[in-house]
N, C-alpha and C positions, 0 to 999 in steps of 0.2 A: 650278590653272588649266589646266595642260598636259593633265591627264587628262580634263577636261571638253571641251577642244578635240579631243582624240583621239576621244572618244565621239561628238561632233558630226560629225566627219569620217566615222567609221564609218557612222553612221546616214544621213548625207547621200548617201554613195556607194551604200548599199543602196537608198535611194529612187530614185536615178538608175538603178541596175541594174534594178529592177523596172519602172520606167517604160519603159526600153528593151525589156524582155521583153514588156510589154503592147503596145508599139508594133511588136513583131516585128522589132526592129533588132539583136538580139544576134548574128545571123549576120554582119551587116556589121561589127560590132565585132570578132568573131573573125577574119574575113578580114583586117581591118586589122592586128590583132596579129601574126598569122602572116606577114603580108607585110612586116613590119619586118625590118631587118638583124638578124642573130642577137644581137649584143650589145644592141641596143635592145630586142629581144623579151625577153631575159633580165632587163633592167632593169625593164621593164613587169611581168613576172611577180613580181619581188621587191617592187616598190613597191605593186602593186595585187593581191597574191596572192589574197585570198579572192574578189575580184570576177572576176579572170581565171579562177580555178578554177571559179567558178560559170558563167562564160561557156563554158568548155570543156565542162563537164557538159551544159549546156543545148543545145549544138550537136551533141551525139552523137545517134545514132539509137536510143537506148535507149527503154524504155517511158516514157510520159509521167509515170506515178506515181513512177517511180524518179528521173527527172530533177528533178521538182518537189520530191520529198522531200529529195533531196540539197541542192538549192539553198536550200530553207527551213532545213535543218539548218545549212548554212554561215552563212546570214544570222543566224539566232538564236544560234548558237554564238559567232561572232566578236563579235556585239553584246553578248552577256552577259559575255564575258570583258573587254570594253572599258568596262563600266559603272564610273564612278569610285567608288572606295571610300575610306572614311576610313582614315587611317594610324594 
């Protein structure tokens, strides 16, 4: 049951991430994260690592194809490793 909840959590947060991306709000999220006190920022990075990493990548001035490719790679990769498997 725990693995199913973890998978649902993963998918739900990626849905939220891409909704924020489409709404062009990831810049605001990034500004909020880096505006936190250092200890709180570290906790956010640890708890929400794949999504914060995706936000970091998306807010860089890199080529669009590179940013999109990396974010999709993170989303697919973390989701695939989170798929519940039989023991």
